[in-house]
KEKE-3310 file (N, C-alpha, C; in steps of 0.2 Angstrom, whole numbers, plus 5000, padded with zeros to 4 digits):
npx = (4919:4904:4897:4889:4874:4870:4877:4873:4861:4865:4864:4874:4886:4903:4920:4931:4929:4926:4939:4947:4940:4943:4957:4958:4952:4960:4972:4969:4966:4978:4986:4982:4985:4999:5006:5003:5006:5020:5035:5047:5064:5073:5088:5092:5101:5111:5101:5099:5093:5076:5060:5046:5030:5028:5017:5017:5023:5013:5000:4997:4993:4980:4974:4978:4971:4958:4957:4958:4946:4936:4939:4937:4925:4916:4909:4899:4900:4913:4910:4903:4913:4921:4913:4912:4926:4926:4917:4924:4936:4931:4925:4937:4943:4935:4936:4949:4949:4941:4949:4961:4956:4952:4955:4971:4979:4986:4999:5003:5014:5014:5005:5007:5015:5007:4996:5002:5005:4993:4984:4984:4977:4962:4962:4970:4963:4950:4954:4959:4948:4939:4948:4951:4938:4933:4944:4945:4932:4932:4943:4938:4927:4933:4941:4930:4923:4933:4935:4924:4925:4936:4933:4937:4951:4968:4972:4983:4983:4971:4972:4983:4979:4968:4973:4982:4972:4963:4972:4978:4967:4965:4977:4977:4967:4970:4983:4984:4972:4975:4988:4991:4997:5000:5010:5027:5025:5028:5021:5028:5033:5021:5016:5027:5028:5015:5015:5026:5021:5010:5017:5025:5015:5008:5019:5021:5010:5013:5024:5018:5010:5012:5009:4996:4990:4992:4984:4971:4969:4969:4958:4947:4947:4945:4933:4924:4920:4918:4915:4907:4903:4891:4878:4877:4872:4881:4881:4889:4881:4875:4873:4868:4870)
npy = (5078:5083:5076:5079:5080:5067:5060:5064:5058:5046:5034:5029:5017:5014:5009:5010:5018:5012:5006:5018:5024:5014:5015:5028:5027:5017:5023:5034:5027:5021:5032:5037:5026:5023:5034:5047:5050:5050:5060:5064:5068:5079:5083:5099:5109:5122:5124:5114:5101:5097:5096:5084:5078:5060:5055:5063:5056:5048:5053:5065:5059:5056:5068:5070:5059:5063:5075:5069:5062:5072:5079:5070:5063:5071:5083:5077:5063:5063:5068:5057:5048:5054:5054:5040:5037:5044:5037:5025:5028:5032:5020:5012:5019:5016:5002:5001:5006:4997:4985:4988:4990:4977:4964:4958:4942:4932:4927:4935:4948:4961:4971:4984:4991:4990:4997:5010:5013:5011:5017:5031:5033:5036:5050:5056:5051:5058:5071:5070:5066:5077:5087:5081:5079:5093:5098:5090:5093:5106:5106:5099:5107:5119:5114:5110:5121:5130:5122:5124:5139:5140:5134:5120:5121:5122:5112:5110:5122:5121:5109:5112:5124:5121:5112:5120:5128:5118:5109:5118:5121:5109:5106:5117:5113:5100:5098:5106:5101:5088:5087:5097:5100:5087:5074:5077:5086:5102:5119:5126:5116:5110:5121:5123:5110:5110:5121:5116:5104:5108:5115:5105:5096:5103:5105:5091:5089:5098:5091:5079:5083:5079:5065:5066:5072:5062:5051:5057:5060:5047:5041:5049:5045:5031:5030:5038:5051:5067:5077:5093:5103:5112:5115:5109:5104:5109:5106:5098:5089:5077:5061:5057:5055)
npz = (5013:5020:5034:5044:5047:5045:5054:5067:5068:5073:5067:5059:5056:5060:5055:5063:5074:5087:5090:5091:5102:5112:5113:5118:5131:5137:5138:5146:5158:5161:5163:5175:5184:5183:5181:5185:5199:5201:5202:5191:5186:5174:5167:5162:5151:5157:5167:5175:5186:5183:5188:5183:5180:5178:5171:5159:5149:5142:5144:5136:5124:5125:5122:5109:5103:5107:5099:5086:5086:5087:5076:5065:5068:5075:5087:5095:5095:5101:5113:5119:5120:5129:5141:5142:5146:5158:5166:5166:5173:5186:5190:5191:5201:5212:5213:5216:5229:5235:5234:5240:5253:5257:5268:5270:5267:5280:5276:5266:5263:5258:5259:5265:5255:5244:5248:5249:5235:5228:5237:5235:5224:5224:5227:5217:5206:5208:5206:5193:5186:5187:5181:5169:5163:5162:5154:5143:5137:5135:5126:5115:5112:5108:5097:5088:5086:5080:5068:5061:5059:5052:5041:5039:5036:5040:5050:5059:5067:5073:5081:5089:5095:5102:5111:5119:5126:5132:5139:5147:5155:5161:5168:5177:5185:5189:5196:5208:5215:5216:5222:5231:5247:5249:5254:5252:5242:5239:5239:5229:5221:5216:5208:5199:5193:5187:5177:5170:5165:5158:5147:5142:5137:5128:5119:5116:5108:5097:5092:5088:5078:5064:5065:5069:5058:5048:5054:5055:5041:5035:5042:5039:5025:5025:5033:5026:5031:5037:5049:5052:5064:5063:5068:5080:5097:5110:5123:5137:5145:5140:5131:5119:5102)
capx = (4912:4901:4892:4886:4867:4869:4880:4869:4856:4867:4863:4879:4891:4910:4924:4937:4927:4927:4946:4949:4938:4946:4963:4957:4950:4966:4978:4967:4967:4985:4989:4980:4987:5006:5010:5001:5009:5027:5038:5053:5068:5077:5093:5092:5107:5111:5096:5100:5087:5069:5055:5040:5026:5029:5012:5018:5025:5008:4993:4995:4991:4973:4972:4979:4966:4952:4957:4956:4939:4932:4940:4934:4918:4912:4909:4894:4903:4919:4907:4901:4919:4923:4909:4915:4932:4924:4914:4929:4940:4927:4925:4944:4945:4931:4938:4955:4948:4939:4955:4966:4952:4951:4960:4976:4980:4992:5005:5005:5017:5015:4999:5009:5017:5001:4992:5006:5004:4986:4980:4984:4973:4956:4962:4972:4957:4945:4957:4960:4941:4937:4952:4950:4931:4933:4949:4943:4926:4935:4947:4933:4923:4937:4942:4925:4921:4938:4935:4919:4927:4942:4930:4941:4958:4973:4971:4988:4980:4965:4975:4988:4976:4963:4977:4984:4967:4961:4977:4978:4961:4966:4983:4975:4962:4972:4989:4982:4967:4978:4994:4992:4997:5001:5017:5032:5023:5028:5017:5032:5034:5015:5016:5032:5026:5009:5017:5030:5017:5006:5021:5027:5009:5008:5025:5019:5005:5016:5028:5014:5006:5012:5005:4989:4988:4991:4979:4965:4968:4967:4952:4942:4946:4942:4927:4920:4916:4921:4910:4907:4898:4888:4872:4878:4871:4888:4881:4892:4877:4871:4877:4866:4874)
capy = (5077:5085:5071:5081:5078:5060:5057:5066:5053:5040:5028:5026:5013:5016:5003:5011:5022:5008:5006:5024:5025:5010:5018:5034:5025:5014:5028:5038:5023:5020:5038:5037:5021:5022:5040:5054:5051:5050:5066:5062:5074:5079:5088:5103:5113:5129:5125:5108:5096:5100:5090:5084:5072:5055:5054:5066:5051:5045:5056:5069:5055:5056:5074:5069:5055:5068:5079:5065:5060:5078:5081:5065:5060:5077:5084:5073:5057:5064:5068:5050:5045:5058:5051:5033:5038:5047:5032:5020:5030:5032:5013:5010:5022:5013:4995:5002:5007:4990:4980:4990:4989:4970:4961:4954:4935:4932:4925:4940:4954:4967:4976:4991:4993:4990:5003:5016:5014:5012:5021:5037:5033:5039:5057:5057:5050:5063:5077:5068:5066:5084:5090:5078:5081:5100:5100:5087:5096:5113:5105:5097:5113:5124:5111:5109:5128:5132:5119:5128:5145:5140:5130:5114:5122:5123:5107:5111:5128:5119:5104:5115:5129:5118:5109:5125:5130:5112:5107:5124:5120:5102:5107:5121:5109:5093:5098:5109:5097:5081:5086:5102:5098:5080:5072:5077:5091:5109:5123:5128:5110:5110:5126:5121:5104:5112:5124:5112:5099:5111:5117:5099:5093:5107:5102:5084:5090:5100:5086:5074:5085:5075:5059:5068:5073:5056:5047:5060:5059:5040:5039:5052:5042:5024:5030:5042:5055:5073:5081:5100:5104:5119:5116:5104:5106:5108:5104:5091:5085:5072:5056:5055:5058)
capz = (5013:5027:5036:5051:5048:5046:5061:5072:5069:5077:5063:5054:5059:5058:5055:5068:5080:5093:5092:5094:5109:5117:5114:5122:5138:5140:5140:5152:5164:5163:5166:5182:5188:5183:5179:5188:5205:5201:5199:5189:5184:5169:5168:5157:5150:5160:5172:5180:5187:5182:5189:5179:5181:5174:5166:5153:5144:5138:5145:5131:5119:5125:5119:5102:5101:5107:5093:5080:5087:5086:5069:5061:5070:5077:5094:5098:5096:5105:5120:5121:5122:5136:5146:5143:5150:5165:5170:5167:5179:5192:5192:5193:5208:5217:5214:5219:5236:5238:5234:5246:5260:5258:5273:5267:5269:5284:5273:5261:5267:5253:5260:5266:5249:5240:5250:5247:5228:5226:5241:5233:5218:5224:5227:5211:5201:5209:5203:5186:5183:5186:5176:5162:5161:5160:5149:5136:5134:5132:5120:5110:5109:5104:5091:5084:5083:5075:5062:5057:5058:5047:5035:5039:5034:5045:5055:5064:5071:5078:5086:5094:5099:5107:5116:5123:5130:5135:5143:5152:5160:5164:5173:5183:5190:5192:5201:5215:5218:5217:5226:5236:5254:5249:5257:5247:5237:5242:5234:5224:5217:5213:5203:5194:5189:5184:5171:5166:5162:5152:5142:5139:5134:5121:5115:5113:5103:5091:5089:5085:5073:5058:5066:5069:5051:5045:5056:5053:5034:5034:5045:5034:5019:5026:5036:5022:5035:5039:5052:5053:5069:5062:5072:5086:5104:5113:5130:5139:5149:5136:5128:5113:5096)
cpx = (4909:4896:4889:4879:4866:4872:4876:4863:4858:4866:4868:4884:4898:4915:4929:4935:4928:4934:4949:4947:4941:4953:4963:4956:4956:4971:4976:4968:4974:4988:4988:4983:4995:5010:5009:5005:5016:5030:5045:5057:5072:5082:5094:5099:5106:5105:5097:5094:5081:5064:5049:5037:5027:5023:5012:5020:5020:5001:4992:4992:4983:4970:4972:4973:4959:4952:4955:4948:4934:4933:4936:4927:4913:4912:4905:4897:4909:4916:4905:4908:4922:4919:4911:4921:4931:4922:4919:4934:4937:4927:4932:4945:4941:4934:4945:4954:4945:4945:4960:4962:4951:4956:4965:4977:4986:4999:5007:5007:5018:5009:5001:5011:5012:4997:4995:5005:4997:4981:4980:4979:4966:4957:4965:4967:4952:4948:4957:4953:4939:4941:4951:4943:4931:4938:4947:4937:4928:4939:4943:4929:4927:4939:4936:4923:4927:4938:4929:4921:4932:4939:4935:4948:4962:4972:4976:4986:4975:4968:4979:4984:4971:4967:4979:4978:4965:4966:4979:4973:4963:4972:4981:4971:4966:4978:4987:4977:4970:4984:4995:4991:4999:5009:5022:5031:5023:5023:5021:5033:5027:5015:5021:5030:5020:5011:5022:5026:5013:5011:5023:5021:5008:5013:5024:5015:5008:5020:5024:5009:5006:5008:4998:4986:4987:4985:4972:4964:4966:4960:4946:4941:4943:4935:4922:4916:4921:4916:4911:4901:4895:4881:4871:4876:4878:4887:4885:4887:4872:4876:4874:4869:4868)
cpy = (5079:5080:5072:5079:5071:5057:5059:5062:5047:5034:5025:5022:5014:5010:5004:5015:5018:5007:5012:5026:5020:5012:5024:5032:5021:5019:5032:5034:5022:5026:5039:5032:5021:5028:5046:5055:5052:5057:5063:5069:5073:5084:5092:5107:5120:5129:5120:5104:5100:5095:5090:5078:5066:5053:5058:5062:5048:5049:5061:5066:5055:5062:5073:5065:5059:5072:5075:5063:5066:5080:5077:5064:5065:5077:5079:5066:5057:5064:5061:5047:5048:5055:5044:5033:5040:5041:5026:5022:5030:5024:5010:5013:5018:5006:4996:5002:5001:4985:4982:4989:4982:4968:4957:4947:4936:4931:4930:4946:4960:4972:4983:4995:4994:4996:5010:5018:5015:5016:5028:5038:5037:5047:5059:5057:5055:5069:5076:5068:5073:5088:5087:5080:5088:5101:5097:5090:5103:5111:5103:5103:5117:5121:5111:5116:5131:5129:5123:5135:5145:5136:5123:5115:5123:5119:5108:5117:5125:5114:5108:5121:5126:5114:5114:5127:5124:5110:5112:5123:5114:5103:5111:5118:5104:5094:5101:5104:5090:5081:5092:5100:5091:5079:5073:5083:5098:5113:5125:5122:5109:5115:5125:5115:5106:5115:5120:5107:5102:5113:5110:5096:5097:5105:5096:5085:5093:5095:5080:5076:5081:5069:5061:5069:5067:5052:5051:5059:5052:5039:5042:5048:5035:5025:5034:5047:5061:5078:5088:5101:5111:5120:5111:5108:5104:5107:5098:5086:5080:5067:5054:5059:5062)
cpz = (5020:5029:5042:5052:5049:5052:5067:5074:5073:5073:5060:5058:5056:5059:5061:5074:5086:5095:5094:5101:5114:5118:5119:5130:5141:5142:5146:5158:5166:5166:5173:5187:5189:5182:5183:5195:5206:5198:5197:5187:5178:5169:5162:5157:5153:5166:5177:5180:5187:5183:5184:5181:5176:5169:5159:5147:5139:5138:5139:5125:5119:5122:5112:5100:5101:5101:5087:5081:5085:5079:5064:5062:5073:5085:5098:5100:5101:5112:5123:5124:5129:5142:5147:5147:5157:5169:5171:5173:5185:5194:5194:5200:5213:5218:5217:5227:5239:5239:5240:5253:5261:5263:5269:5270:5274:5281:5267:5264:5263:5254:5261:5259:5244:5241:5248:5240:5226:5231:5239:5227:5219:5224:5220:5205:5202:5205:5195:5183:5182:5181:5169:5159:5158:5154:5143:5133:5131:5126:5114:5107:5105:5097:5086:5081:5079:5068:5058:5055:5052:5041:5034:5037:5041:5051:5061:5069:5076:5083:5091:5098:5104:5113:5121:5128:5135:5140:5149:5158:5164:5169:5178:5188:5193:5197:5207:5218:5220:5222:5231:5243:5254:5251:5251:5241:5240:5237:5228:5219:5213:5207:5197:5190:5185:5177:5167:5162:5156:5146:5138:5135:5127:5117:5112:5107:5096:5088:5086:5080:5066:5059:5066:5062:5047:5047:5054:5045:5032:5036:5041:5028:5020:5029:5031:5026:5036:5042:5053:5058:5069:5066:5078:5093:5108:5121:5132:5143:5145:5133:5121:5107:5092)
residu = (MET:ASP:GLN:GLY:ALA:GLU:ASP:ARG:THR:GLY:THR:ARG:ALA:PHE:ARG:TYR:PHE:ASP:PHE:VAL:MET:ALA:ALA:PHE:VAL:ALA:ILE:LEU:LEU:LEU:SER:ASN:VAL:ILE:GLY:ALA:GLY:LYS:VAL:ALA:VAL:VAL:THR:LEU:PRO:LEU:VAL:GLY:GLU:TRP:PRO:PHE:GLY:ALA:GLY:ILE:LEU:PHE:PHE:PRO:LEU:SER:TYR:VAL:ILE:GLY:ASP:VAL:LEU:THR:GLU:VAL:TYR:GLY:TYR:ALA:ARG:ALA:ARG:ARG:VAL:ILE:TRP:ALA:GLY:THR:VAL:ALA:VAL:LEU:PHE:MET:ALA:PHE:MET:SER:TRP:VAL:VAL:VAL:ALA:LEU:PRO:PRO:ALA:PRO:SER:TRP:GLY:ASN:GLN:ALA:ALA:TYR:ALA:VAL:ILE:PHE:GLY:GLN:VAL:PRO:ARG:ILE:VAL:LEU:ALA:SER:VAL:CYS:ALA:PHE:TRP:ALA:GLY:GLU:PHE:VAL:ASN:ALA:TYR:VAL:MET:ALA:ARG:MET:LYS:VAL:LEU:THR:GLU:GLY:ARG:HIS:LEU:TRP:MET:ARG:THR:ILE:GLY:SER:THR:VAL:VAL:GLY:GLN:GLY:VAL:ASP:SER:LEU:ILE:PHE:TYR:PRO:LEU:ALA:PHE:TRP:GLY:ALA:THR:GLY:TRP:THR:PRO:GLN:LEU:VAL:VAL:THR:VAL:LEU:PHE:THR:GLN:TRP:ALA:LEU:LYS:VAL:GLY:TRP:GLU:VAL:LEU:LEU:THR:PRO:VAL:THR:TYR:ALA:VAL:VAL:GLY:TRP:LEU:LYS:ARG:VAL:GLU:GLY:VAL:ASP:VAL:PHE:ASP:ARG:SER:THR:ASP:PHE:THR:PRO:PHE:ARG:THR:ARG:VAL)
# end
């Protein structure tokens, strides 16, 4: 059922939209706090040790959820969630700066370690916000346009295709902006991790395709909605549905 016109009025209430949005924002915040700054290694046959960013363990889930949002609820509602995530990350970055800057109590001896961990957050978050904002909107746009062009068929083609483009934009912005010239990050390492992360994120999308199919199918049934963005205004600079 095509509910695009009804959804654009913003009058319809959904049972699970808020939960999907909360999961999206939570994963985004976690990826900036505990994942983005660490480089781990995996030993590959015939290759040896290969570095990758630890955020790959869960950050690609935000793109999967973004695909679900756009596929089920449409671009306009996905746009609201992207803006909610952007504001949440900016607030987290500001509060991280405030907490690190607060004078520590004389009896508390962990200020240096605390500053090392959370002192990197503002730069990482700035890069993340720019990359996330651009990548997610590209992902949502490609997903929505492909849905109309394919008349709702071949969901796997839309999820993987939008991720290839969206994650490409995300990685090209994030890694140079976050880590170029940072301690421990050589230019070669930045480029290696950039392309490794992009490939791994696309791989995650492929592996999670059955899960995406199951979640999308279930949400469409219980929500009674399947939005086609045939006349949607795709500008990212608005939040109204």
